[in-house]
C-alpha positions as CSV (number, residue, x, y, z in Angstrom):
1,M,-0.2,0.2,0.1
2,K,1.3,3.2,-1.1
3,P,2.2,5.6,1.6
4,P,-0.8,8.6,1.9
5,T,1.8,11.7,1.4
6,Q,2.3,10.6,-2.1
7,A,0.8,12.4,-5.2
8,P,-1.3,9.6,-7.5
9,L,0.9,8.4,-10.6
10,P,-1.7,9.7,-13.1
11,E,-2.0,13.7,-11.7
12,R,1.9,13.7,-11.7
13,T,2.1,12.1,-15.2
14,S,-0.7,14.6,-16.3
15,R,1.1,17.8,-14.7
16,W,4.7,16.9,-16.4
17,R,2.8,16.4,-19.5
18,W,1.3,19.7,-19.6
19,L,4.1,21.2,-18.5
20,W,6.1,19.9,-21.6
21,I,3.1,20.9,-24.1
22,L,3.0,24.7,-23.1
23,P,6.2,25.7,-24.6
24,R,5.5,24.1,-28.0
25,L,2.4,25.5,-28.0
26,A,3.1,29.1,-27.2
27,F,6.0,28.3,-30.5
28,I,3.8,27.3,-32.6
29,L,1.3,30.1,-32.1
30,F,4.5,32.3,-32.2
31,V,4.9,30.6,-35.8
32,G,1.5,30.8,-36.7
33,G,1.1,34.8,-36.1
34,V,4.2,35.3,-37.9
35,A,3.1,33.5,-40.8
36,L,-0.5,35.1,-40.8
37,L,1.8,38.7,-41.3
38,L,3.5,37.5,-43.7
39,W,0.5,36.4,-45.5
40,M,-1.8,39.1,-44.7
41,S,0.8,41.8,-46.2
42,D,1.4,39.5,-49.4
43,R,-2.4,39.8,-50.1
44,A,-2.1,43.2,-49.5
45,D,0.8,43.8,-51.9
46,K,-1.3,41.7,-54.7
47,E,-4.3,43.6,-54.1
48,E,-2.1,46.9,-54.7
49,R,-0.3,45.4,-57.8
50,R,-4.1,44.3,-59.2
51,T,-5.1,47.9,-58.9
52,T,-2.5,49.4,-60.1
53,L,-2.8,47.1,-63.7
54,I,-6.2,47.6,-63.7
55,S,-6.0,51.4,-63.6
56,D,-2.6,51.0,-66.3
57,I,-4.7,49.0,-68.4
58,L,-7.5,50.8,-68.6
59,W,-5.3,53.5,-69.6
60,L,-3.4,51.9,-72.2
61,E,-6.9,50.9,-73.9
62,Q,-8.1,54.6,-73.9
63,N,-4.8,55.9,-74.8
64,L,-5.1,53.6,-78.3
65,R,-8.5,54.6,-78.5
66,F,-7.2,58.0,-78.6
67,H,-4.8,57.2,-81.6
68,L,-7.4,55.1,-83.9
69,T,-9.9,58.1,-83.7
70,R,-7.5,60.5,-84.3
71,N,-6.3,58.4,-87.8
72,E,-10.2,58.4,-88.8
73,E,-10.3,61.6,-88.8
74,L,-7.4,62.3,-90.4
75,L,-7.9,59.2,-93.1
76,G,-11.6,61.3,-93.6
77,R,-9.9,64.2,-94.5
78,I,-8.0,63.3,-97.4
79,D,-8.7,66.2,-100.0
80,L,-9.6,65.7,-103.4
81,V,-6.5,67.3,-104.6
82,H,-4.4,64.9,-102.2
83,T,-6.0,62.0,-103.8
84,S,-5.1,63.2,-107.8
85,D,-1.5,64.3,-106.7
86,G,0.4,61.4,-106.5
87,K,3.1,63.6,-104.3
88,A,1.0,65.2,-102.3
89,F,-0.9,62.0,-101.0
90,E,2.6,60.9,-100.4
91,T,3.4,64.1,-98.1
92,F,-0.5,63.5,-96.5
93,A,0.3,59.9,-95.8
94,R,4.1,60.7,-94.3
95,T,2.4,62.9,-92.0
96,L,0.0,60.2,-90.9
97,F,2.9,57.8,-90.2
98,G,4.7,60.4,-88.2
99,F,2.2,60.4,-85.4
100,E,3.6,56.6,-84.4
101,S,0.0,55.9,-84.9
102,G,0.4,52.0,-86.0
103,L,-0.1,52.5,-89.7
104,R,2.0,51.1,-92.5
105,Q,-0.1,51.8,-95.4
106,V,-2.8,54.2,-96.4
107,I,-4.7,53.2,-99.9
108,W,-7.2,55.4,-101.3
109,L,-10.0,53.5,-103.6
110,D,-12.8,55.1,-105.5
111,P,-16.3,54.1,-105.3
112,E,-16.0,51.1,-107.1
113,G,-12.8,49.8,-105.0
114,K,-10.4,50.7,-107.5
115,I,-7.3,51.4,-105.9
116,I,-6.1,55.2,-106.9
117,Q,-3.4,55.9,-104.8
118,A,-1.1,54.0,-102.1
119,H,1.8,54.5,-99.9
120,P,3.9,52.8,-100.1
121,A,2.7,52.3,-103.2
122,A,4.5,48.4,-103.1
123,M,1.4,46.4,-103.3
124,D,2.1,42.7,-102.4
125,P,-0.5,40.3,-101.9
126,N,0.6,38.8,-99.2
127,L,0.9,41.7,-97.3
128,V,-2.1,43.9,-97.9
129,G,-5.7,41.9,-97.2
130,E,-8.7,43.3,-98.2
131,A,-7.5,46.4,-100.4
132,I,-6.7,44.1,-103.1
133,E,-8.4,43.4,-105.8
134,A,-11.4,41.2,-104.5
135,M,-11.9,44.7,-102.6
136,P,-15.7,45.0,-104.2
137,S,-16.6,41.9,-102.4
138,R,-15.2,42.4,-99.0
139,Q,-17.4,43.3,-96.3
140,S,-15.6,46.1,-94.3
141,F,-15.2,48.2,-97.9
142,R,-19.5,47.5,-98.5
143,L,-20.4,48.1,-94.8
144,A,-18.1,51.6,-94.8
145,R,-19.6,52.8,-98.1
146,S,-23.4,51.6,-97.1
147,L,-23.1,52.9,-93.4
148,G,-20.8,56.1,-94.1
149,K,-18.9,55.8,-91.2
150,A,-15.6,54.2,-90.5
151,V,-15.3,50.1,-90.4
152,Y,-12.7,48.0,-88.9
153,S,-11.8,44.4,-90.7
154,A,-11.1,41.3,-89.0
155,A,-7.4,41.1,-88.3
156,Y,-5.6,38.6,-90.6
157,P,-2.1,37.3,-91.0
158,F,0.7,38.1,-93.3
159,F,4.1,36.3,-93.0
160,T,4.5,33.8,-90.4
161,N,3.9,35.3,-86.8
162,D,2.4,39.1,-87.7
163,W,-0.8,40.0,-87.9
164,Q,-2.7,43.1,-89.4
165,F,-5.9,44.6,-89.9
166,E,-7.6,47.4,-91.8
167,V,-10.0,50.7,-91.3
168,H,-12.0,51.8,-94.0
169,V,-13.3,55.5,-94.0
170,P,-15.9,56.4,-96.6
171,V,-14.9,60.4,-97.8
172,S,-18.3,62.3,-99.0
173,R,-18.4,65.3,-100.7
174,E,-21.7,67.0,-101.2
175,G,-23.8,64.2,-100.2
176,R,-22.2,61.3,-102.1
177,V,-19.4,59.1,-101.2
178,V,-16.2,60.0,-103.6
179,G,-14.0,57.0,-102.5
180,V,-12.7,55.2,-99.2
181,A,-9.6,55.7,-97.5
182,V,-7.8,52.5,-96.3
183,G,-5.6,52.7,-93.4
184,I,-3.6,49.2,-92.8
185,Y,-2.2,48.8,-89.2
186,R,0.2,46.1,-88.2
187,V,-0.8,44.8,-84.4
188,R,2.8,44.5,-84.0
189,D,3.5,48.3,-84.9
190,I,0.7,49.6,-82.6
191,L,2.0,48.2,-79.9
192,G,5.4,49.2,-80.4
193,D,4.2,53.2,-81.3
194,S,1.2,53.1,-78.2
195,V,2.9,51.4,-75.4
196,P,5.6,53.5,-73.5
197,W,8.5,52.1,-72.3
198,W,7.7,52.3,-68.5
199,L,4.3,50.2,-69.0
200,A,6.3,48.1,-71.3
201,E,8.8,47.6,-68.2
202,R,5.9,46.5,-66.2
203,Y,4.0,44.1,-68.1
204,R,3.6,41.6,-70.9
205,I,1.1,43.4,-72.9
206,S,-0.5,41.2,-75.8
207,I,-3.3,41.8,-78.3
208,V,-5.6,38.8,-78.2
209,G,-8.0,37.6,-81.0
210,D,-11.6,36.4,-80.5
211,S,-10.5,32.9,-80.9
212,G,-8.0,33.5,-78.1
213,K,-4.7,33.9,-80.5
214,I,-2.2,36.3,-79.3
215,L,-2.0,38.1,-82.5
216,G,1.2,40.4,-81.1
217,T,2.9,41.0,-78.0
218,R,5.6,43.4,-76.3
219,S,7.6,41.9,-73.4
220,K,10.8,41.9,-72.1
221,I,12.1,38.5,-72.8
222,E,14.3,38.1,-69.9
223,S,11.6,38.5,-67.4
224,A,9.2,36.3,-66.0
225,V,5.7,36.9,-65.9
226,T,3.0,36.0,-62.9
227,D,-0.3,34.0,-63.5
228,E,-2.1,37.1,-62.5
229,G,-3.3,39.0,-65.5
230,Y,-6.0,41.1,-66.9
231,Q,-7.8,41.7,-69.9
232,V,-9.9,44.6,-71.7
233,A,-11.8,44.7,-74.6
234,F,-10.2,46.7,-77.6
235,D,-12.9,48.4,-79.4
236,P,-12.7,49.7,-81.6
237,P,-11.4,48.2,-83.4
238,G,-13.7,45.6,-82.5
239,W,-14.0,42.3,-84.0
240,G,-13.1,40.5,-80.9
241,L,-9.8,41.9,-80.5
242,A,-8.8,42.5,-76.4
243,L,-6.1,43.6,-74.6
244,H,-4.1,41.4,-72.3
245,A,-1.5,42.3,-69.9
246,V,0.3,40.0,-67.2
247,P,2.3,41.8,-64.8
248,Y,6.2,40.8,-64.4
249,H,7.5,39.2,-61.6
250,A,9.9,41.1,-59.4
251,P,11.2,40.0,-56.4
252,R,10.4,42.4,-53.3
253,P,13.2,43.4,-51.8
254,L,11.9,43.2,-47.9
255,A,14.7,42.9,-45.3
256,S,12.4,42.5,-42.6
257,I,10.5,39.9,-43.9
258,L,12.6,37.6,-45.3
259,L,15.0,38.1,-41.7
260,S,11.1,37.3,-39.8
261,T,10.5,34.1,-42.7
262,S,14.4,33.1,-41.7
263,L,13.9,33.1,-38.1
264,V,10.6,30.9,-38.2
265,I,12.0,28.4,-40.9
266,L,14.9,27.9,-38.5
267,A,12.8,27.3,-35.5
268,M,10.7,25.0,-37.4
269,I,13.5,23.4,-38.3
270,V,14.6,22.8,-34.8
271,L,11.3,21.8,-33.7
272,G,10.7,20.1,-36.8
273,S,13.9,17.6,-36.0
274,L,12.8,17.4,-32.5
275,W,9.9,16.1,-33.7
276,I,11.3,13.9,-36.4
277,L,13.5,12.5,-33.8
278,R,11.2,11.7,-31.1
279,R,9.0,9.6,-33.7
280,H,11.8,8.2,-35.0
281,V,12.5,6.5,-31.6
282,L,8.9,5.9,-30.8
283,R,8.9,4.1,-33.8
284,R,11.8,2.2,-33.7
285,Q,10.8,1.0,-30.8
286,A,7.6,0.2,-31.7
287,V,8.9,-1.8,-34.5
288,E,12.0,-3.5,-32.6
289,E,9.2,-4.5,-30.1
290,Q,7.4,-5.9,-32.9
291,L,10.1,-7.7,-34.2
292,R,10.5,-9.3,-30.9
293,Q,7.0,-10.3,-30.7
294,E,7.0,-11.5,-34.5
295,H,10.5,-13.6,-33.8
296,A,8.9,-15.1,-30.8
297,F,5.9,-16.1,-32.3
298,R,7.8,-17.1,-35.3
299,K,9.8,-19.4,-33.4
300,A,7.1,-20.7,-31.5
301,M,5.2,-21.8,-34.4
302,E,9.0,-23.3,-35.7
303,D,9.0,-25.2,-32.8
304,S,6.1,-26.8,-33.0
305,L,5.8,-27.7,-36.6
306,D,6.9,-31.5,-37.6
307,T,8.3,-30.7,-40.9
308,G,12.1,-30.0,-40.9
309,M,13.1,-26.8,-42.3
310,R,16.6,-26.3,-43.6
311,A,18.1,-23.1,-45.2
312,R,21.5,-23.1,-47.5
313,N,22.9,-20.3,-48.9
314,L,24.1,-20.1,-52.6
315,D,27.4,-22.1,-51.9
316,G,25.4,-24.9,-50.3
317,E,26.1,-24.3,-46.6
318,I,23.9,-24.5,-44.0
319,I,22.6,-21.2,-42.4
320,Y,19.2,-22.3,-40.6
321,V,17.8,-25.5,-39.1
322,N,14.4,-25.9,-37.1
323,P,14.4,-28.2,-34.1
324,A,12.0,-30.6,-36.4
325,F,14.9,-31.2,-38.5
326,C,17.4,-31.8,-35.8
327,R,14.6,-34.4,-34.4
328,M,14.5,-35.8,-37.6
329,I,18.0,-36.8,-37.7
330,G,19.5,-36.6,-34.8
331,W,22.0,-33.9,-35.3
332,S,21.9,-30.6,-33.0
333,A,21.6,-27.1,-35.1
334,S,25.2,-25.9,-33.4
335,E,26.4,-29.2,-35.4
336,L,24.9,-28.2,-38.5
337,I,25.2,-24.6,-39.3
338,G,28.0,-23.6,-41.3
339,R,28.4,-27.4,-42.8
340,R,28.7,-27.9,-46.3
341,P,28.5,-30.9,-48.7
342,P,28.7,-33.7,-48.0
343,M,26.1,-33.5,-45.3
344,P,26.7,-36.0,-42.1
345,Y,23.0,-37.2,-43.1
346,W,23.6,-38.6,-46.1
347,V,23.4,-42.0,-46.9
348,D,26.6,-43.5,-48.2
349,D,25.1,-46.0,-50.6
350,Y,23.3,-42.8,-52.1
351,L,25.8,-40.3,-52.0
352,D,26.0,-39.5,-55.7
353,E,22.3,-39.6,-56.2
354,T,22.1,-37.1,-53.3
355,R,25.2,-34.7,-54.4
356,A,23.5,-34.6,-57.9
357,I,20.2,-33.8,-56.6
358,H,22.1,-31.1,-54.0
359,D,23.9,-29.3,-57.2
360,R,20.6,-29.3,-59.0
361,V,19.0,-27.5,-57.1
362,L,21.6,-24.6,-55.7
363,A,21.7,-24.4,-60.1
364,G,17.7,-23.5,-59.9
365,E,16.7,-27.0,-61.5
366,G,15.5,-28.8,-58.5
367,P,12.3,-30.2,-59.3
368,G,9.4,-28.1,-58.9
369,E,7.0,-30.6,-57.1
370,G,9.1,-32.1,-54.9
371,F,11.8,-35.2,-54.8
372,E,12.2,-38.3,-52.3
373,L,15.8,-38.9,-51.3
374,K,17.5,-40.9,-48.2
375,F,18.7,-39.4,-45.1
376,K,20.8,-41.3,-42.2
377,R,20.1,-40.5,-38.6
378,R,22.6,-40.0,-36.4
379,S,21.9,-43.7,-35.0
380,G,22.5,-44.8,-38.2
381,E,18.8,-45.4,-39.4
382,I,17.8,-44.7,-42.9
383,I,14.8,-42.9,-43.5
384,D,13.0,-41.4,-46.6
385,V,11.9,-38.0,-46.6
386,L,10.0,-35.8,-49.0
387,I,11.5,-32.3,-49.5
388,H,10.5,-29.2,-51.3
389,E,13.3,-26.5,-52.1
390,A,11.8,-22.8,-52.4
391,P,14.1,-19.6,-53.3
392,L,15.0,-17.8,-50.2
393,I,14.7,-14.2,-51.0
394,D,16.2,-11.1,-48.4
395,A,15.2,-8.3,-47.6
396,R,16.3,-6.3,-50.5
397,G,14.6,-8.7,-52.7
398,Q,18.0,-10.8,-53.7
399,H,18.1,-14.5,-54.4
400,S,20.3,-15.6,-51.2
401,G,19.7,-18.9,-51.1
402,W,17.1,-22.0,-50.6
403,M,14.6,-23.1,-47.8
404,G,13.8,-26.5,-47.8
405,S,11.1,-28.1,-46.1
406,M,11.0,-32.0,-45.2
407,V,8.6,-34.2,-44.2
408,D,9.9,-38.2,-42.8
409,I,7.8,-40.4,-45.2
410,T,9.1,-43.8,-44.2
411,E,6.2,-44.9,-42.0
412,R,4.3,-43.9,-44.9
413,K,5.9,-45.8,-47.4
414,Q,6.4,-48.7,-45.2
415,A,2.1,-48.6,-44.8
416,A,1.9,-48.5,-48.3
417,E,4.1,-51.4,-48.6
418,R,2.2,-53.0,-46.1
419,A,-0.9,-52.1,-47.8
420,R,0.5,-53.7,-50.6
421,Q,1.1,-56.7,-49.5
422,Q,-2.1,-57.3,-47.8
423,Q,-3.6,-56.7,-51.3
424,D,-1.8,-59.3,-52.2
425,R,-3.1,-61.9,-49.7
426,L,-6.6,-61.0,-50.0
427,Q,-6.5,-61.8,-53.6
428,S,-4.6,-64.8,-53.0
429,T,-7.6,-65.5,-50.0
430,A,-10.6,-64.4,-52.7
431,R,-8.9,-66.9,-55.0
432,L,-9.1,-70.1,-52.5
433,V,-12.9,-69.1,-51.7
434,A,-13.4,-69.3,-55.0
435,V,-12.1,-72.7,-55.5
436,G,-14.2,-73.6,-52.5
437,E,-17.2,-72.7,-53.8
438,M,-16.6,-74.7,-57.0
439,A,-15.1,-77.4,-55.6
440,S,-18.3,-79.5,-56.1
441,S,-18.0,-78.9,-59.6
442,I,-14.1,-79.4,-59.9
443,A,-15.1,-82.8,-57.9
444,H,-17.4,-83.6,-60.6
445,E,-15.1,-82.5,-63.3
446,L,-12.2,-85.1,-61.9
447,N,-14.5,-87.8,-61.1
448,Q,-15.6,-88.2,-64.9
449,P,-11.6,-88.8,-66.1
450,L,-10.7,-90.7,-62.9
451,A,-13.6,-93.3,-63.8
452,A,-12.7,-93.4,-67.0
453,I,-9.0,-94.2,-66.2
454,S,-10.1,-97.0,-63.6
455,S,-12.2,-98.5,-66.3
456,Y,-9.6,-98.4,-69.2
457,C,-6.7,-99.4,-66.7
458,T,-9.3,-102.7,-65.8
459,G,-10.1,-103.3,-69.1
460,A,-6.4,-103.4,-70.4
461,S,-5.6,-105.7,-67.0
462,N,-7.9,-108.1,-67.7
463,L,-6.7,-108.5,-71.7
464,L,-3.4,-108.6,-70.4
465,R,-4.4,-112.1,-68.1
466,N,-6.7,-113.5,-70.8
467,H,-3.2,-113.2,-73.0
468,A,-4.6,-110.8,-75.3
469,P,-2.3,-109.0,-78.1
470,A,-0.8,-105.7,-77.6
471,T,-2.5,-104.4,-80.2
472,D,-5.5,-104.9,-78.4
473,V,-4.0,-103.5,-75.3
474,L,-3.0,-100.1,-76.4
475,P,-5.7,-98.6,-77.0
476,A,-7.2,-98.8,-73.7
477,L,-3.9,-97.6,-72.5
478,D,-3.9,-94.8,-74.4
479,K,-7.2,-93.7,-73.6
480,A,-6.3,-93.7,-69.9
481,V,-3.4,-91.6,-70.5
482,E,-5.8,-89.2,-72.4
483,Q,-7.9,-89.3,-69.5
484,A,-5.0,-88.6,-67.1
485,W,-3.9,-85.9,-69.2
486,R,-7.2,-84.2,-69.1
487,A,-7.4,-84.4,-64.9
488,G,-4.2,-83.0,-64.8
489,Q,-5.3,-80.1,-66.8
490,V,-7.7,-79.2,-64.2
491,I,-5.8,-79.7,-61.3
492,R,-3.3,-77.0,-63.2
493,R,-6.0,-74.8,-63.6
494,I,-7.0,-74.5,-60.1
495,Y,-2.9,-74.5,-59.1
496,S,-2.2,-71.7,-60.8
497,L,-5.3,-69.9,-59.7
498,V,-4.9,-70.0,-55.9
499,R,-1.5,-69.8,-55.9
500,P,0.5,-66.2,-54.5
501,S,2.6,-65.1,-57.3
502,E,4.0,-61.4,-58.1
503,A,2.3,-60.0,-60.9
504,R,3.7,-60.6,-64.4
505,F,2.8,-58.7,-67.4
506,E,2.8,-60.1,-70.6
507,K,0.8,-60.4,-73.9
508,I,-2.0,-62.1,-73.7
509,I,-4.6,-63.4,-75.8
510,L,-8.3,-62.7,-74.5
511,G,-10.1,-65.3,-76.2
512,E,-7.8,-67.8,-74.7
513,R,-8.0,-66.5,-71.1
514,I,-12.1,-66.2,-71.5
515,D,-12.0,-70.0,-72.4
516,A,-9.7,-70.9,-69.4
517,A,-12.3,-69.3,-67.3
518,L,-15.3,-71.0,-69.0
519,G,-13.5,-74.3,-68.7
520,L,-13.4,-74.2,-64.7
521,L,-17.0,-73.4,-64.7
522,D,-17.7,-76.2,-67.2
523,A,-19.5,-78.4,-64.5
524,D,-21.9,-75.0,-63.4
525,I,-22.5,-74.2,-66.5
526,R,-24.1,-77.7,-67.5
527,R,-25.7,-78.3,-64.3
528,N,-27.4,-74.9,-64.4
529,G,-28.8,-75.2,-67.7
530,I,-27.0,-72.3,-68.8
531,R,-26.7,-71.1,-72.5
532,M,-23.6,-69.4,-73.6
533,T,-23.2,-67.1,-76.5
534,L,-19.9,-66.1,-78.0
535,D,-18.9,-62.9,-80.0
536,L,-15.4,-63.2,-79.7
537,L,-12.9,-61.2,-82.3
538,D,-9.8,-63.5,-82.6
539,H,-6.8,-62.4,-81.6
540,V,-7.4,-59.8,-79.3
541,A,-4.3,-59.3,-77.0
542,V,-3.7,-57.0,-74.5
543,E,-0.6,-56.4,-71.8
544,G,-1.4,-58.1,-68.4
545,D,-1.0,-60.7,-66.0
546,P,-2.5,-63.7,-67.3
547,V,-3.8,-65.3,-63.7
548,L,-5.3,-62.2,-62.6
549,I,-7.0,-61.7,-65.9
550,E,-8.7,-65.1,-65.4
551,Q,-9.8,-64.3,-62.1
552,V,-11.5,-61.1,-62.9
553,L,-13.3,-63.2,-65.6
554,F,-14.0,-66.1,-63.7
555,N,-15.5,-63.8,-60.7
556,L,-17.7,-62.3,-63.0
557,L,-18.6,-64.9,-64.7
558,R,-19.7,-67.0,-61.4
559,N,-21.4,-63.7,-60.6
560,A,-23.5,-63.9,-63.7
561,I,-24.4,-67.7,-62.7
562,D,-25.2,-67.4,-59.1
563,S,-27.7,-64.2,-60.3
564,M,-29.7,-66.9,-62.3
565,Q,-30.5,-69.2,-59.9
566,D,-33.8,-67.7,-59.7
567,S,-34.5,-67.8,-63.4
568,G,-36.4,-69.6,-65.5
569,P,-35.0,-72.2,-67.7
570,E,-35.3,-70.1,-70.6
571,L,-34.1,-67.0,-69.4
572,R,-30.6,-68.5,-68.5
573,Q,-28.0,-67.4,-70.8
574,I,-24.7,-65.4,-70.2
575,S,-23.5,-63.5,-73.6
576,I,-20.2,-62.5,-74.2
577,G,-19.0,-60.0,-76.6
578,L,-15.2,-59.0,-77.4
579,N,-14.4,-56.2,-79.9
580,C,-11.7,-53.4,-80.1
581,A,-12.3,-49.4,-80.6
582,E,-10.3,-46.9,-80.4
583,G,-6.9,-48.5,-79.2
584,Y,-9.2,-50.9,-76.3
585,A,-10.4,-54.3,-76.5
586,R,-14.1,-54.4,-75.1
587,L,-15.3,-57.3,-73.4
588,T,-18.7,-57.3,-72.1
589,I,-20.3,-60.1,-69.9
590,S,-23.8,-60.0,-70.1
591,D,-27.1,-62.4,-67.9
592,R,-30.6,-62.2,-67.5
593,G,-30.3,-62.6,-63.7
594,C,-32.1,-60.6,-61.1
595,G,-30.2,-57.4,-61.6
596,I,-28.8,-54.9,-59.1
597,D,-30.7,-53.2,-57.2
598,P,-30.6,-49.2,-57.8
599,G,-29.8,-48.9,-53.8
600,A,-27.1,-51.2,-53.8
601,A,-25.3,-49.7,-57.4
602,D,-23.1,-46.6,-56.0
603,K,-21.9,-49.5,-53.1
604,L,-21.4,-52.3,-55.8
605,F,-17.7,-52.2,-55.7
606,D,-16.9,-50.8,-52.2
607,P,-14.9,-53.6,-50.2
608,L,-17.2,-56.0,-47.7
609,F,-20.4,-55.4,-49.1
610,S,-22.0,-58.0,-50.7
611,T,-25.5,-58.7,-52.3
612,K,-25.2,-62.8,-51.4
613,A,-26.4,-63.4,-47.7
614,E,-22.6,-65.6,-47.6
615,G,-20.9,-63.4,-49.9
616,M,-17.7,-61.7,-48.6
617,G,-18.0,-58.6,-50.6
618,M,-14.2,-58.8,-51.6
619,G,-14.8,-60.5,-55.6
620,L,-16.1,-57.1,-57.3
621,A,-13.6,-54.6,-55.0
622,I,-10.7,-57.1,-56.3
623,C,-12.0,-56.9,-59.9
624,R,-12.0,-53.3,-60.0
625,S,-8.5,-52.8,-58.3
626,I,-7.1,-55.7,-60.9
627,V,-8.5,-54.1,-64.2
628,E,-7.6,-50.8,-63.1
629,N,-3.6,-51.9,-61.9
630,H,-3.9,-52.9,-66.2
631,R,-4.9,-49.4,-66.5
632,G,-8.5,-50.0,-67.7
633,R,-12.0,-49.7,-66.4
634,L,-14.4,-51.9,-64.9
635,S,-18.5,-50.9,-65.0
636,F,-21.7,-52.1,-65.0
637,E,-25.2,-51.0,-66.5
638,S,-28.6,-52.7,-66.6
639,N,-29.4,-55.0,-69.3
640,P,-32.2,-54.2,-71.6
641,G,-33.7,-57.4,-71.8
642,G,-33.2,-58.1,-68.0
643,G,-29.8,-58.2,-65.7
644,T,-27.0,-57.1,-65.9
645,T,-24.0,-56.2,-68.0
646,F,-20.6,-55.5,-66.9
647,R,-17.8,-54.1,-69.5
648,I,-13.9,-54.1,-69.1
649,L,-12.0,-52.0,-71.3
650,L,-8.6,-52.7,-71.3
651,P,-5.8,-51.0,-73.4
652,L,-4.3,-53.2,-76.3
653,A,-1.2,-54.9,-76.5
654,M,1.6,-52.8,-78.7
655,Q,2.4,-54.6,-81.8
């Protein structure tokens, strides 16, 4: 329990926090005040410059309008004598040019638009627009003559970058138009004559067309302009022309403002540096804590894995192993890290194979789907492992090595081998059960040749006692030998079906295997009165084990016989068909029995499932396993005439 005189920790922490925040807050307010003062001063300067700009551009517009109006009046005072006398007209034109009015040519036209006088006299079509031979069709000429007042034409280009426009001033004498005085202005000359130098030092002055195109500019090329401008309509001459002025950027020599700004900037730099440093420290602490947690989490996850992990650099040197890998092979991490090939867990008998796959992985050519190897534990035990290798990428995105994951599959492979052996024993047991089921038929089959042998031997013995000639005895002995061979064939068939043996694949004729299976079931077929219908294509050969194929045929035929136990004599028929199609031998066995119940169809090939009361439920499961091991397929369907049809597809043997 804390002493009563001690202040609560949250209150003390809050007080110190405010003491730390107050100077920062005051400094921020100071910087903000200076910045606000500078902003207000800059805004006032901008407003003042804007007012001056508007005043100057309006003065310039009035000045230009004064010059244009004065020129209109002067052009309207052309004396008739001046128009007929070339020298007088030239003197009058030079007087106009001397006023710096922007005029570059004066032309006198008669009422029909024919050129009477021009100064300068050169009439280059590229330099003169509406005052050439097409004048009568020009809108400006027609308007001036019809309205009786000055009319300005639209601006038009000449040469490349120069623009000009015309003023058409009608001259009347005694109430009728006696001619039209045309003054041609060059936009560049107007700006040069009318814009004073002090105005050009402040602004870039432009005349802009109705489409926004700049027709002429007077500016200081070496100076930069601001983005603040002002535009006023230029009327006259009209036709959408406007004056546009943009002030030049001029740095303000405000030493006090620069000093204040420098102080503020330096103070902000200091404050920003402290803030950045604090954030950097806090961020670094957070990242370090996150890294420690991530490392602890990852280590706990790796320690809980049963999958071995091993990392190697590009030279094949081990740089990391997890506990699962150490438990798998029996060496500790300190003994493995830094080791180079050959590794202590490599098996001596498979050293070359292991080294080859090791070199392939380091070269980036390892199997992408994984590979199996044999490793040696520290105790000397050999284990099988499944390995998957993946590139190891560092923080800079560079390939720095290989990370391998390993799973001990020794028990899995042993279990697979035991399952295979169990399958072989199960098939052998199934054959024994099948032989037990047909024991009575085999006994009947053997009784006939044995009885015949006994009869022939007895007859031969009696003939010999009666001193019969050898020619009478030999036929009986030959027939006894034939019956003994027949009995031996029956026994050999039973022995080949029952004895356990490894599967041996060879080229077999399916027709011969069908005859052999029918021979084993001949007694049952005759006893049950079953009619056999055979439609077999000769010499259909497949690759397989003759005993296993014969066992499949025997089981299917036996099931067909059993399914017709309750069928009438007229329905007891088994049809066997054999043909070829698309590289496969197609064998069908159809009966007219009770058929397959729809509820049992999905489980018909499951082990230990049988539709017979005393059946083991292994016959059809073994048949499907044998057919699939021969790369074939076993299926069934209902027989349209009643009963069931089993179909076997087996690949044809290569020629």
